[in-house]
C-alpha positions in Angstrom: -8.6 -12.3 83.1 -7.4 -15.3 84.9 -3.8 -16.8 83.8 -4.8 -20.3 85.0 -7.0 -23.4 84.2 -8.7 -26.1 86.2 -7.2 -29.1 85.3 -9.0 -33.4 86.4 -6.8 -35.9 86.9 -8.3 -39.4 84.7 -8.5 -42.7 85.6 -5.0 -44.4 86.9 -4.8 -41.5 89.6 -6.7 -43.9 91.9 -5.1 -44.7 94.7 -6.5 -46.0 98.4 -7.1 -44.0 100.7 -7.4 -40.8 98.5 -9.7 -38.3 99.6 -9.2 -39.4 103.6 -7.6 -36.2 104.6 -9.9 -34.2 103.0 -12.5 -36.2 104.9 -11.1 -35.7 108.0 -10.5 -32.0 107.5 -14.0 -30.3 106.2 -17.3 -30.5 106.4 -17.5 -29.8 103.0 -15.4 -32.5 101.6 -17.4 -35.2 103.5 -21.2 -33.9 102.7 -19.6 -34.7 98.5 -18.6 -38.3 99.7 -21.8 -38.6 101.6 -23.5 -37.1 98.1 -21.3 -39.4 95.8 -22.2 -42.9 98.1 -26.5 -42.0 98.2 -26.1 -40.8 94.5 -24.8 -44.6 93.7 -26.0 -46.3 96.8 -23.2 -47.4 97.2 -20.4 -47.0 100.2 -17.6 -46.0 97.6 -16.3 -43.7 100.0 -15.4 -46.6 102.2 -14.1 -48.3 99.5 -11.5 -45.0 98.0 -10.2 -44.8 101.8 -10.0 -48.7 102.8 -10.0 -50.4 99.4 -9.5 -53.1 98.8 -7.4 -51.7 96.0 -8.3 -54.6 92.9 -11.6 -53.3 93.5 -11.0 -49.5 93.4 -9.8 -49.8 90.2 -12.7 -51.1 88.4 -13.4 -48.9 85.9 -16.5 -48.7 87.0 -15.7 -47.7 91.0 -12.5 -45.4 90.0 -14.4 -42.7 87.9 -16.8 -42.2 90.3 -14.1 -42.4 93.0 -10.9 -40.0 90.6 -14.4 -37.5 90.7 -14.9 -37.4 94.3 -11.8 -36.5 94.9 -11.8 -33.5 92.4 -15.2 -32.1 93.8 -13.8 -32.1 97.7 -11.5 -30.2 96.7 -13.6 -27.7 94.6 -16.4 -27.9 97.3 -13.8 -26.6 100.1 -12.2 -24.6 98.4 -15.7 -23.4 97.6 -16.9 -23.3 100.7 -14.0 -22.7 103.1 -12.0 -20.5 100.8 -14.0 -18.1 99.4 -12.4 -19.0 96.2 -15.1 -18.7 92.7 -13.5 -20.4 90.2 -15.0 -18.3 87.7 -13.6 -15.6 88.9 -10.0 -17.4 89.7 -9.8 -19.3 86.3 -10.2 -19.2 83.0 -10.7 -22.8 81.1 -11.7 -26.1 82.7 -10.3 -29.3 81.2 -10.3 -33.5 82.1 -8.4 -36.6 81.1 -11.2 -38.6 79.6 -13.0 -39.3 82.7 -11.6 -35.8 84.3 -13.7 -33.8 81.8 -16.7 -34.9 83.6 -14.9 -33.8 87.0 -14.4 -30.9 84.7 -17.9 -30.3 84.3 -19.3 -30.6 87.5 -16.8 -27.8 88.7 -18.1 -25.8 86.5 -21.6 -26.5 87.2 -22.8 -27.9 83.8 -23.6 -31.1 86.3 -24.8 -31.9 89.9 -22.3 -34.0 91.7 -24.6 -37.2 91.8 -25.6 -36.9 88.5 -22.0 -37.0 87.6 -21.6 -40.2 89.4 -24.6 -41.7 87.9 -23.1 -40.8 84.2 -19.5 -41.8 85.2 -20.8 -45.6 87.3 -22.7 -45.7 84.0 -19.6 -45.0 81.4 -17.3 -47.1 83.8 -19.8 -49.9 83.1 -21.0 -49.4 79.7 -16.9 -49.3 78.9 -16.3 -52.4 80.7 -19.0 -54.3 78.7 -17.9 -52.9 75.4 -15.4 -55.3 74.3 -15.0 -59.1 75.9 -12.4 -59.4 78.9 -9.2 -59.9 76.9 -10.2 -58.9 73.4 -8.9 -55.8 73.8 -5.7 -53.9 75.0 -3.9 -50.4 75.1 -0.4 -49.6 75.5 2.0 -46.4 76.2 4.3 -45.7 73.4 7.6 -43.4 74.7 9.8 -41.4 73.2 7.6 -40.7 69.9 5.0 -38.3 68.7 1.6 -38.5 67.1 2.7 -38.9 63.4 5.2 -41.8 64.0 2.6 -43.3 66.5 0.1 -43.3 64.1 2.4 -44.8 61.3 3.3 -48.1 64.3 -0.3 -48.2 64.7 -1.2 -48.6 60.7 2.2 -51.0 60.6 0.8 -53.5 63.6 -3.0 -52.7 62.4 -3.2 -55.8 59.7 -6.8 -55.7 59.6 -7.9 -55.0 63.2 -8.3 -51.9 65.4 -5.5 -50.4 66.1 -5.3 -46.8 66.1 -3.8 -43.9 69.2 -5.9 -43.0 71.8 -4.6 -40.4 74.4 -2.1 -38.0 72.7 -0.4 -36.9 76.1 2.7 -35.0 75.8 5.4 -35.2 73.4 7.4 -38.3 73.5 3.9 -39.9 75.3 1.2 -41.6 73.0 -0.6 -44.2 74.1 -2.7 -46.8 71.8 -5.5 -49.3 71.9 -7.0 -51.9 69.8 -7.7 -55.3 69.6 -4.8 -57.4 71.9 -3.2 -59.0 68.9 -2.7 -55.5 67.1 -2.0 -53.6 70.2 0.8 -56.8 71.1 2.0 -56.2 67.3 2.7 -52.2 68.1 4.8 -53.2 71.1 6.8 -55.5 69.4 7.7 -53.1 65.8 7.6 -50.0 68.1 11.9 -50.1 69.1 12.5 -50.9 65.4 10.0 -47.7 64.0 11.6 -45.0 66.5 10.1 -45.5 70.4 12.9 -45.8 73.3 9.6 -48.0 75.1 7.0 -49.5 74.4 4.5 -51.2 77.0 0.9 -52.9 77.6 -1.0 -51.2 80.0 -2.8 -52.9 82.8 -6.3 -51.7 81.8 -9.5 -53.2 81.5 -10.3 -53.0 78.3 -9.7 -50.7 75.1 -10.7 -46.7 75.8 -11.0 -44.7 73.1 -10.7 -46.4 69.8 -13.8 -47.6 67.8 -13.9 -50.4 70.4 -16.1 -48.8 72.3 -19.0 -48.0 70.1 -21.4 -49.3 71.7 -20.4 -47.6 75.6 -20.0 -44.6 72.7 -24.1 -45.5 72.2 -25.4 -46.0 75.8 -23.9 -42.7 77.2 -25.2 -41.2 73.8 -28.4 -42.4 76.1 -27.2 -41.9 79.6 -26.8 -37.9 78.6 -29.8 -37.8 76.6 -32.0 -38.0 79.8 -28.8 -35.8 82.0 -28.2 -33.1 79.5 -25.4 -30.4 80.7 -26.2 -26.8 81.8 -24.2 -23.8 80.4 -20.7 -24.2 82.5 -19.5 -21.2 84.1 -15.8 -21.5 82.5 -15.8 -22.6 79.4 -14.4 -26.5 78.7 -11.7 -27.0 76.9 -12.7 -30.1 75.0 -10.6 -33.8 74.9 -12.4 -34.1 71.7 -11.3 -30.8 69.5 -8.8 -29.1 72.0 -10.6 -25.8 71.6 -13.2 -24.4 74.4 -16.9 -25.2 74.0 -19.4 -23.7 76.3 -22.8 -24.7 74.5 -24.6 -27.4 76.3 -26.2 -29.6 73.3 -22.2 -29.1 71.5 -20.7 -30.1 75.1 -23.2 -33.6 75.0 -22.2 -34.4 71.6 -18.1 -34.0 72.3 -19.1 -36.3 75.7 -20.6 -39.1 73.7 -17.4 -38.6 70.6 -15.1 -38.6 73.8 -15.8 -42.6 74.1 -14.1 -43.7 70.9 -12.0 -40.5 70.1 -8.4 -39.5 70.9 -7.7 -37.5 73.8 -6.0 -34.8 72.7 -4.6 -33.5 76.3 -0.8 -32.3 74.2 -3.6 -30.0 71.8 -5.4 -29.3 74.8 -2.3 -27.8 76.8 -1.0 -26.4 73.7 -4.2 -24.7 73.2 -5.1 -23.7 77.1 -1.4 -21.8 76.3 -1.6 -20.0 72.9 -4.6 -18.0 75.2 -2.7 -16.9 77.4 -2.8 -19.7 80.5 0.3 -20.0 82.4 -0.3 -22.2 85.0 -2.6 -25.3 85.4 -3.8 -26.9 88.6 -4.8 -30.0 89.1 -7.8 -30.7 91.0 -7.8 -34.1 92.5 -6.2 -37.3 92.9 -2.4 -37.8 92.2 0.2 -35.2 89.8 -0.1 -36.9 86.4 -1.5 -34.1 84.4 1.0 -31.3 86.7 4.4 -33.4 85.3 3.4 -33.3 81.3 2.6 -29.0 81.7 6.4 -28.1 80.9 6.7 -31.0 78.7 3.8 -29.9 76.5 4.9 -26.2 76.6 7.6 -23.9 78.1 5.5 -21.1 79.5 3.2 -23.6 81.2 3.5 -24.5 85.1 1.5 -27.1 87.0 0.2 -27.4 90.5 -1.1 -30.3 92.0 -4.4 -29.4 94.6 -4.3 -33.2 96.9 -5.6 -32.7 100.0 -6.0 -29.5 102.8 -2.5 -28.2 102.5 -2.5 -28.0 98.9 -5.7 -26.3 99.3 -4.2 -23.6 102.2 -0.8 -23.2 99.8 -2.8 -22.8 96.7 -5.1 -20.1 98.0 -2.4 -18.3 99.9 -1.3 -17.7 95.9 -5.0 -15.8 95.4 
């Protein structure tokens, strides 16, 4: 049984130029970018390769763009490296929007449907809360129980909750702007080494996203997943799931629910996973692997050279 899991990054890993080396090197990768462009009716690949960054960072663009890079890598591995993900890995998992990339990689959604779902998800999340009314902040040096205490102390009747339990000593809060500002102010006195507002366009993964959750329930009703080739370790439950109807429910819950990434990784480690193979843009998840569990290592596959190196380990 494989000791690898394939993991997929979330928002924040985007950068101008991402995917270009893949497109230059591989017809299989170019096909993915063309498929996504066609599905969305926009030249998203041009935006990814050339920018501008402020447009790429818009939630409705960043989400399908990150998925496109991840799936371009997957297609290259499958078509040009003869890699069967289901025979090479034990689980798939993704951080927030990366959960959709993971499901597409495991065959639960087509690439075109995933692109449209993520475009809709990005728009719905952006529209759920008027600009300026919501915010997020990272707390460094505290674990989830203390982060919850900070959130409760800062709420004062507003929404302020943990949104991402990323790794030991790294928790992100989300909610009303004033409450998040209060959390940043009180956090150092309550044990945080550092607390800082994040440059995000909306307060993701908190109850303020309920309108977006309802929008995604409607979208997913029209595009239900099929059973994935590999089990998904879900953000919301931090345990494995393969049932298509349950996956749909969890994707809806995920919009307002906390991303339990630390627990997801610890679950995979307990199930015998030793290596997290991060597929797509950036190395954020790879960097957190060892901090989350001493027996976990991470390897990032961003470009053609990384693919070649990975194929050499099989």
